[in-house]
Each structure stands twice: as structure tokens, then as C-alpha cells.
C-alpha positions as CSV (number, residue, x, y, z in Angstrom):
1,M,63.7,103.8,60.6
2,K,62.0,100.5,61.4
3,R,59.2,98.6,59.7
4,R,57.9,95.1,59.3
5,F,57.0,93.6,56.0
6,F,56.6,90.3,54.1
7,I,59.6,89.4,52.0
8,L,59.2,88.3,48.4
9,S,61.1,85.2,47.6
10,S,61.5,83.9,44.0
11,A,61.1,80.2,43.2
12,I,64.1,80.1,40.9
13,L,65.2,76.6,39.8
14,L,69.0,76.5,40.0
15,C,69.4,72.8,39.5
16,L,71.4,71.7,36.4
17,P,71.0,70.4,33.8
18,T,67.8,72.4,33.9
19,L,68.3,75.8,32.0
20,A,67.0,79.0,33.6
21,T,64.7,81.3,31.6
22,A,64.0,85.0,32.0
23,K,60.4,84.1,33.1
24,E,61.7,81.9,36.0
25,V,64.0,84.8,37.2
26,N,61.0,87.0,37.7
27,K,58.6,84.5,39.3
28,L,57.9,85.6,42.9
29,K,56.0,84.3,45.9
30,V,55.4,85.5,49.5
31,N,57.6,83.7,52.0
32,E,59.2,84.9,55.3
33,T,58.5,87.9,57.6
34,F,61.2,90.2,58.7
35,D,61.6,93.5,60.6
36,V,63.7,96.0,58.7
37,K,65.9,98.7,60.2
38,I,68.3,101.1,58.5
39,I,71.2,101.0,61.0
40,T,73.3,103.7,59.4
41,D,73.9,105.6,56.2
42,G,76.5,108.0,54.7
43,L,79.2,105.4,54.3
44,S,81.7,106.0,51.6
45,S,81.2,102.9,49.5
46,P,81.2,100.1,52.1
47,W,82.9,97.0,50.7
48,E,83.7,94.5,53.5
49,M,81.8,94.0,56.7
50,L,82.6,91.6,59.5
51,W,81.1,90.9,62.9
52,G,83.9,91.8,65.3
53,P,84.9,90.1,68.6
54,D,83.8,93.4,70.3
55,N,80.3,92.9,68.9
56,M,80.7,95.8,66.5
57,L,80.3,95.7,62.7
58,W,83.7,96.4,61.1
59,V,83.4,97.9,57.7
60,T,85.9,98.9,55.0
61,E,85.0,102.0,53.0
62,R,86.3,101.4,49.5
63,E,86.3,105.1,48.5
64,G,86.8,106.6,52.0
65,A,89.8,104.3,52.6
66,R,88.7,103.9,56.2
67,V,88.0,101.1,58.6
68,V,84.9,102.0,60.5
69,R,83.4,100.2,63.6
70,I,79.7,100.5,63.8
71,N,77.3,99.7,66.6
72,P,74.9,97.2,65.2
73,E,72.0,98.5,67.1
74,T,72.5,102.3,67.2
75,G,74.5,102.9,64.1
76,E,77.2,104.9,66.0
77,K,80.4,105.0,63.9
78,K,84.0,105.0,65.2
79,V,86.9,105.3,62.7
80,A,89.5,102.7,63.6
81,A,91.9,103.7,60.8
82,T,92.4,105.8,57.7
83,I,94.6,104.0,55.2
84,D,97.2,106.1,53.4
85,G,98.1,105.6,49.7
86,V,94.9,104.0,48.5
87,F,94.2,104.6,44.9
88,I,90.5,104.8,43.7
89,D,89.3,105.6,40.2
90,H,86.6,103.0,39.7
91,Q,84.1,100.9,41.6
92,H,86.4,97.9,41.5
93,N,89.3,99.4,43.3
94,G,90.2,101.2,46.5
95,L,90.2,99.7,50.1
96,L,88.7,96.3,49.7
97,G,88.9,93.1,51.8
98,M,89.5,92.7,55.5
99,A,90.1,89.7,57.7
100,F,90.7,89.2,61.5
101,A,93.8,87.1,62.3
102,P,93.2,84.0,64.4
103,G,93.1,84.9,68.1
104,M,91.7,88.4,67.6
105,T,89.9,89.6,70.7
106,A,88.0,92.8,71.7
107,K,91.2,94.0,73.4
108,Q,93.9,93.2,70.8
109,G,94.8,91.4,67.7
110,Q,95.8,91.8,64.1
111,V,93.6,92.9,61.2
112,Y,94.5,92.3,57.5
113,L,93.5,94.6,54.8
114,T,94.0,94.7,51.0
115,Y,93.9,97.8,48.7
116,T,95.0,99.1,45.4
117,Y,97.7,101.7,44.9
118,K,99.8,103.3,42.2
119,G,103.6,103.7,42.3
120,A,106.5,101.5,43.0
121,N,106.1,98.0,44.5
122,Q,108.7,96.6,46.9
123,A,111.0,95.7,44.0
124,G,110.9,99.4,42.8
125,K,108.8,98.7,39.7
126,Q,106.3,101.4,38.9
127,G,102.7,100.3,38.1
128,F,99.2,99.8,39.4
129,W,99.2,97.2,42.2
130,A,97.4,95.6,45.1
131,K,98.9,94.8,48.4
132,I,98.0,93.2,51.7
133,I,98.9,94.9,55.0
134,K,98.4,93.9,58.6
135,M,97.7,96.3,61.5
136,D,97.6,96.0,65.2
137,Y,94.3,96.6,67.1
138,D,94.4,98.4,70.4
139,G,91.2,97.9,72.3
140,R,92.0,100.7,74.7
141,T,92.2,103.4,72.0
142,E,89.9,101.5,69.6
143,K,92.4,102.2,66.8
144,L,94.4,100.3,64.3
145,R,98.1,101.1,64.1
146,N,101.5,100.0,62.8
147,P,100.6,99.1,59.2
148,K,103.0,96.5,57.8
149,T,103.0,95.2,54.2
150,I,103.1,91.4,54.0
151,I,102.9,91.2,50.2
152,D,102.6,93.8,47.4
153,G,103.2,93.9,43.6
154,I,100.0,92.0,42.9
155,P,98.7,93.4,39.6
156,A,95.7,95.7,39.8
157,A,93.5,97.7,37.4
158,N,90.3,99.6,37.3
159,D,88.2,96.5,36.8
160,H,87.9,93.0,38.3
161,N,90.2,93.3,41.2
162,A,88.0,91.0,43.4
163,G,89.9,91.4,46.7
164,R,88.2,89.3,49.4
165,L,90.3,88.1,52.3
166,V,89.5,85.3,54.7
167,F,91.5,83.2,57.2
168,G,90.9,79.5,56.9
169,P,90.7,76.8,59.7
170,D,94.3,76.0,58.6
171,Q,95.4,79.5,59.9
172,K,96.3,80.5,56.3
173,L,95.1,83.7,54.6
174,Y,93.2,83.4,51.4
175,M,92.8,86.2,48.9
176,S,90.6,86.3,45.7
177,K,92.0,88.1,42.7
178,G,90.2,88.9,39.5
179,E,91.8,88.9,36.0
180,L,91.5,92.7,35.7
181,G,88.7,92.6,33.1
182,H,91.1,91.8,30.2
183,N,89.5,90.8,26.9
184,Q,86.4,93.0,27.5
185,G,85.3,96.6,27.4
186,H,88.2,99.2,27.6
187,A,90.6,96.3,28.1
188,Q,89.3,94.1,25.2
189,C,92.7,94.0,23.5
190,L,94.7,92.9,26.5
191,L,95.5,89.2,26.9
192,N,93.5,87.4,29.6
193,E,96.0,85.6,31.9
194,A,93.6,83.8,34.2
195,Q,95.2,80.5,32.9
196,R,98.8,81.6,33.3
197,T,100.8,80.4,36.3
198,P,104.2,81.7,37.3
199,T,107.5,80.3,36.4
200,A,110.0,79.2,39.0
201,N,112.2,82.2,38.1
202,E,109.3,84.6,38.7
203,V,108.6,83.1,42.1
204,K,112.3,83.3,43.0
205,N,112.3,87.0,42.1
206,S,109.0,87.8,43.9
207,D,107.4,88.6,40.5
208,W,103.7,88.2,41.1
209,T,102.5,89.4,37.7
210,A,100.8,86.0,37.1
211,Y,98.6,86.4,40.1
212,V,95.5,87.5,38.2
213,G,92.3,85.4,38.0
214,K,93.5,83.4,41.0
215,V,92.7,82.6,44.6
216,L,95.9,82.9,46.7
217,R,96.9,81.1,49.9
218,L,99.5,82.8,52.1
219,N,101.1,82.4,55.5
220,A,100.3,85.1,57.9
221,D,103.6,86.8,57.2
222,G,102.9,86.8,53.4
223,S,105.3,83.9,52.6
224,I,104.4,80.8,50.5
225,P,103.0,77.9,52.6
226,S,105.1,74.8,52.2
227,D,102.0,72.7,51.5
228,N,100.6,74.9,48.7
229,P,99.9,73.0,45.5
230,R,102.5,72.6,42.7
231,I,101.0,73.8,39.4
232,D,103.0,72.9,36.3
233,G,105.8,71.9,38.7
234,V,106.0,75.4,40.4
235,Q,104.9,76.1,44.0
236,S,103.7,79.7,44.5
237,H,100.9,81.5,46.5
238,I,98.4,80.2,44.0
239,F,95.7,78.0,45.5
240,T,93.3,77.9,42.5
241,Y,93.3,79.6,39.0
242,G,91.1,80.2,36.0
243,H,88.8,82.7,37.7
244,R,87.1,85.8,36.3
245,N,86.1,88.0,39.2
246,P,85.7,86.0,42.4
247,Q,84.3,88.6,44.9
248,G,83.2,86.2,47.6
249,L,85.0,83.6,49.8
250,V,83.7,81.6,52.7
251,F,84.7,78.5,54.6
252,V,82.2,76.0,55.6
253,G,84.1,73.7,57.9
254,K,87.3,72.9,55.9
255,E,85.6,73.5,52.6
256,L,86.2,76.8,50.8
257,F,83.5,78.2,48.5
258,S,83.7,81.2,46.2
259,V,81.2,83.2,44.1
260,E,82.4,84.6,40.8
261,H,81.0,87.1,38.2
262,G,80.2,85.5,34.8
263,P,80.3,87.4,31.5
264,S,76.7,87.6,30.1
265,S,75.6,84.3,31.8
266,D,76.9,81.8,34.2
267,D,77.8,83.5,37.4
268,E,79.5,80.7,39.4
269,V,79.4,79.2,42.9
270,N,82.5,77.1,43.2
271,R,83.9,74.7,45.7
272,L,87.7,75.4,45.6
273,V,90.1,72.5,45.6
274,A,93.9,73.0,46.0
275,G,95.5,73.3,42.5
276,G,92.1,73.4,40.8
277,N,91.5,75.1,37.4
278,Y,88.1,76.7,37.1
279,G,88.2,77.3,33.3
280,W,88.1,81.0,32.6
281,P,88.4,82.4,30.0
282,N,88.0,79.1,28.1
283,V,84.8,78.1,29.9
284,A,82.0,80.1,31.6
285,G,80.0,78.0,34.0
286,Y,79.7,74.4,32.7
287,L,81.6,72.8,29.8
288,D,78.4,72.7,27.7
289,N,78.7,75.1,24.7
290,N,75.4,76.7,25.7
291,S,75.6,80.5,25.5
292,Y,79.3,81.2,25.8
293,Q,82.3,80.9,23.5
294,Y,85.8,82.3,24.1
295,E,86.3,85.2,21.7
296,N,90.0,86.1,22.1
297,W,90.2,89.8,21.0
298,S,93.8,90.0,22.0
299,G,94.6,87.5,19.3
300,A,93.1,89.6,16.6
301,P,95.4,91.5,14.2
302,D,95.0,95.3,14.8
303,C,92.6,94.6,17.7
304,N,92.5,98.3,18.6
305,K,91.0,99.1,15.2
306,L,88.1,96.8,15.7
307,V,84.8,98.2,17.1
308,G,82.9,96.9,20.1
309,A,83.4,94.2,22.7
310,T,81.1,91.2,23.2
311,D,81.1,91.5,27.0
312,T,80.0,95.1,26.7
313,N,77.2,95.0,24.1
314,R,77.4,91.5,22.5
315,V,77.9,92.9,19.0
316,K,78.7,90.6,16.1
317,T,82.2,89.3,16.5
318,P,84.5,90.4,13.6
319,P,86.0,87.5,11.7
320,Q,89.6,88.6,12.7
321,V,88.8,87.6,16.3
322,P,89.8,84.0,17.1
323,V,86.8,82.1,18.5
324,M,86.8,78.8,20.5
325,K,83.9,76.7,21.7
326,E,84.1,75.6,25.3
327,T,84.5,71.9,24.2
328,D,87.4,72.9,21.9
329,W,89.4,73.5,25.1
330,K,91.4,70.4,26.1
331,A,90.2,70.6,29.7
332,P,92.9,69.3,32.1
333,S,92.3,66.7,34.8
334,N,92.3,69.5,37.4
335,F,89.4,71.4,35.8
336,H,86.4,71.8,38.1
337,E,82.9,72.9,37.1
338,P,80.8,75.1,39.4
339,I,78.4,73.6,41.9
340,K,75.8,76.1,40.8
341,T,75.4,78.9,38.3
342,F,73.3,82.1,38.0
343,F,72.2,81.3,35.3
344,T,73.0,78.7,32.6
345,V,70.9,79.5,29.6
346,P,70.5,77.9,26.1
347,K,72.2,79.0,22.9
348,N,69.0,80.8,21.7
349,Y,68.6,82.9,24.8
350,N,67.5,86.4,24.0
351,F,70.1,88.8,25.6
352,D,68.5,91.9,24.0
353,D,65.7,92.6,26.5
354,I,64.1,95.9,25.5
355,R,63.5,96.8,29.2
356,C,67.2,97.5,29.7
357,K,67.9,99.5,26.6
358,D,71.4,101.0,26.9
359,M,71.9,99.1,30.2
360,S,71.4,95.8,28.4
361,Y,73.8,94.0,30.7
362,L,71.4,94.4,33.6
363,C,68.9,92.1,31.8
364,W,71.4,89.4,31.1
365,A,71.2,86.0,32.8
366,T,73.5,87.0,35.7
367,I,73.1,88.5,39.2
368,G,76.5,90.1,39.9
369,P,77.4,88.0,43.0
370,S,79.4,90.3,45.3
371,S,79.8,88.2,48.5
372,V,79.0,84.8,50.1
373,T,78.4,83.7,53.6
374,Y,77.1,80.5,55.2
375,Y,73.9,80.0,57.2
376,P,74.3,77.0,59.5
377,S,72.0,74.0,59.8
378,N,71.0,75.0,63.4
379,G,69.8,78.5,62.5
380,P,66.2,79.6,63.2
381,I,65.4,80.5,59.6
382,K,64.5,77.1,58.4
383,N,64.5,77.9,54.7
384,W,68.1,79.1,55.0
385,Q,69.5,76.2,56.9
386,N,72.7,74.8,55.5
387,S,72.8,77.4,52.7
388,L,75.2,79.7,51.1
389,L,73.8,83.3,51.1
390,V,74.9,85.2,48.0
391,T,74.4,89.0,47.6
392,S,73.6,90.5,44.2
393,L,74.6,93.8,42.7
394,K,72.5,93.7,39.6
395,N,69.2,92.5,41.1
396,G,69.4,94.0,44.6
397,A,68.7,90.8,46.3
398,L,70.0,88.0,48.5
399,Y,70.1,84.5,47.0
400,T,70.3,81.1,48.9
401,V,72.1,78.0,47.6
402,V,71.3,74.9,49.7
403,L,74.1,72.5,50.3
404,D,74.0,68.7,50.7
405,G,74.5,66.9,54.0
406,N,78.3,66.7,53.3
407,K,78.5,70.4,52.7
408,V,80.3,70.0,49.4
409,Q,77.6,70.1,46.7
410,A,74.5,72.3,46.0
411,Q,71.1,70.7,46.0
412,G,67.5,71.7,45.6
413,D,66.0,75.0,44.7
414,G,67.4,78.4,45.5
415,G,65.5,81.4,46.9
416,K,65.6,85.1,46.2
417,Y,65.0,87.5,49.1
418,F,64.9,91.2,50.0
419,H,64.6,92.6,46.5
420,T,65.0,96.4,46.8
421,Q,66.4,99.2,44.7
422,N,69.9,98.7,46.1
423,R,73.2,97.1,45.1
424,Y,74.0,94.7,48.0
425,R,77.8,94.6,48.4
426,V,78.1,92.2,51.3
427,A,75.9,90.3,53.9
428,R,76.8,89.3,57.4
429,L,74.9,87.4,60.1
430,S,74.4,88.3,63.7
431,P,75.8,85.7,66.2
432,D,72.3,84.5,67.1
433,L,71.6,83.9,63.4
434,K,68.3,85.8,63.6
435,S,69.4,88.9,61.7
436,V,71.2,89.6,58.5
437,Y,73.0,92.9,57.8
438,L,73.3,94.1,54.2
439,A,75.8,96.8,53.2
440,T,74.8,98.8,50.0
441,D,76.8,100.5,47.3
442,V,76.7,104.3,46.9
443,T,76.4,104.4,43.1
444,G,75.9,102.0,40.2
445,N,73.1,100.5,38.1
446,V,70.5,98.1,39.3
447,L,67.1,96.6,38.4
448,D,64.4,98.2,40.5
449,E,61.6,96.2,42.1
450,N,59.7,96.2,38.8
451,G,62.7,94.9,36.9
452,I,63.5,98.3,35.3
453,P,67.1,99.7,35.2
454,T,67.9,102.6,37.4
455,N,71.0,104.4,38.8
456,K,69.1,105.8,41.8
457,M,69.8,103.8,45.0
458,A,67.1,103.6,47.6
459,N,69.6,103.4,50.5
460,P,73.1,104.4,49.2
461,G,76.0,103.7,51.5
462,S,73.9,102.1,54.2
463,I,73.7,99.1,56.4
464,I,70.3,97.4,56.5
465,K,69.3,95.1,59.3
466,L,66.7,92.4,58.7
467,T,65.5,90.4,61.7
468,Y,63.5,87.2,61.2
469,H,60.2,86.6,62.9
470,P,58.6,83.1,62.6
């Protein structure tokens, strides 16, 4: 299916200290023109998508537990591997991230994958875990083989597993890990450990239970790099900490950027600095006391007897729950604020939008950022040059965040593109930078093109190609 249409692009002001309003989120204007083609459908919850050295799109199927190679023009699918032992019971777990090792070619190389599983880790402890494996690619058979675990025993759950993988220019492997959704919803009484870092004894015993709400940095064999930061005197795999659910990672030169889901406001775009603390759960977005305060349900006596959770329906907080304003936190010197948020809103922001009814969270001041990629300064799409491209789950759109000349800070206004009744899981660019490929979720909730909640996807489990025409 191929058609040509004008894209709607919103003029959303993302500059801080300006605070976004609901009205600004919905302001649209006609901008670019693109051809649209549905490359393929029927994918079992695509999660990661990479442009391979063989000029194929490599896709992980979160629920299907498969790595599929897809012709970017015809949509022909070839299964490269089916991964054994993957555990799936929620849209946050299953087969997740994938990265090509440096030196990967169309004929051979190594592919790294991460997935969730239940059972014993390498130390024999039973639980719910995530691991990273590497597999050899054989270009003659077009198959992945010889799976080898490089690290396991990373805590997992049915929420906020993150799981993006990327190799940096330093030849190190980076992995994003969420904080498992503790202190909200079904896990509201569990302690949020995004601020906890491991002890020396834990590292010595390969106990990675503190690796939640973190971005990890690993050698290709899974060991700890000798130049990793020391945090509280201990060197581990941890590169940064204090994260909520960082589902996107991208390098721009030597700079590493992430996108992270916020609670009911303040999705974050972060520039990650070695040893940096990014604040969660003490801070959401900026240290500004606007619309967030840390309500520590795990600190309440008889927490399980209390009703509701603020991140689920924003009910009035019971007096037994300890509450801390953002500025009450004694922010350490290594605390870093985001370079952008989607969106920072004032204290009096109305989170009870009647449009969303029992799906109220869809109308909150967040977009559900699920991936990030970089559009270079020399690309033909002028409005995207030197920008981060961020996919949205809640709004079914692609957002741009313009970087400054040094590629370290955000500047100017952002744009919103390709709003459809889909949940965009990941975006990738063609080598000529004229096309963007969007992989969509199979199920979930999203705002339709009129801003009304729906659970019917327009193109479930699909890859959509959009090609720019000046």
C-alpha cells in the first residue's frame, strides 16, 4: 500500500523554563510531504529495529522471541533465529534490545540480544531475570547460531524493563535498565531502588540486584570495563543511575543520549555522563517542584492495605505515605537535569481530562518515549537536521529535538510528525537519510488522530516507510 500525503507537524514549544500546556500539545500545522508505504505487517510485537550491513532491516519480535530480517523494499521476511527460554507476560518483557558488534558485515559478525527469563541465573538463584547473549551470524545460511550468555541475573519484572542495547564508539556495550515499576501500580509497595548502587561485596559475588534504574556499560565479553566510573567508591557495570524507564539510547559522536518515561509528566531526554545521577525517584524532570513530588508508598506502614497508587490514577495520597518535594532532596554534585522534557507543567495542571475517562494516563503531559535516533546535519530533511528523533507510544507520533552546534544541548522548538492511530515502538533511518521506518506495537492504548483514547491500532505489528519529497 502506497500513498502520498501532507504530514501534520505540531508547533510544540519545548524550551524551558516555558511550561507546556494541553492546548500547545494539540496545536498543529501542515509541514512536510512524504510518501507512505506499509512494508510489512503480521510481526509479533516488534521491539528493536536496525539497518543491517546486508541492507536488510533486522527486527526483534518481543513476543515472538525471533530475530527477523526484512527486505526494506518488498517486506520479505527471513527468520535469523528463534530464541529459547524467553519469558513474556507483559508488554514490557520478552525479547528486547539488539546491537551489532563492531566489525559486523553482511557475511559474518556477532549480534547481541537481551531478553527476560524465569528460572535460575548463573549463580543458581531462582527468580525473574534479564540476560544479554551474543550470537554468531553466518551470511551463507543467513542464520544466527551459537548463543553465549555474557551476563545474566539482572533483575526483571513485568514492568519497566527498558532493555535497549547499543555499542559506543569506545567499543563498549551499553544497556538501559528500568527500575521495574516499583512504587506504582501493582508494585506500589515495593521499594524503588533506582538510587541504590552495589556494594563492593555484591560486585565481587556477581550480584547484580542493584542494576535497576541504571544504564550499564560492559566489555564485549560482559566484564566490567577498567575505566567505568566509581560510584560511592565502587566500580561496577553502572554507567549512570537514577533512571525510571529509559527505553531509548543513541550515540551522537561520543555523546550518549537517552529518552526516559516520566510518571504523569516530565518524560526526559538526557545527555548521559559517566557516573551521573539522573534523580529518579526523587526528581522527575527538572528540580523545580512543579507537578511532581516523591510519594514513597513502600515507606508507609501496612502499605498493602492502602488503596490506589498515584501513578495509576493520581488519587489523594493517604497521610501514612511519606511525601518529599523535589527540592527536599539533597541533590548530589553528580545530579544532571534533562536537556528536554515532554512536558514540564505547572502545579495547577489539570490531569483529569474528561476525554480520556478510565484511560486518564493517556491525557497526561507525557508522550511515552520508546526510542531515539539521530538525524545528521547533512540530511535532506532540513527541519530534522541535527535533531534527535523520538518515537511516542501514547500519541502515535515522531517528535524532533534540535541539538546545538556542539551536539550536547537541546535548542529551539520541537516538532511532532506522522500522528496516526499507532504506537510507534522504534524508528530507524535509511542510509540515504530520505526515509524513516517506523515499527508499531500490536496492542496497547493510544490517542487517535482526534485525541480520543482507543485500543484499536491502525497498523498493528507493522513497519511503515515514510519517504521525504521536497
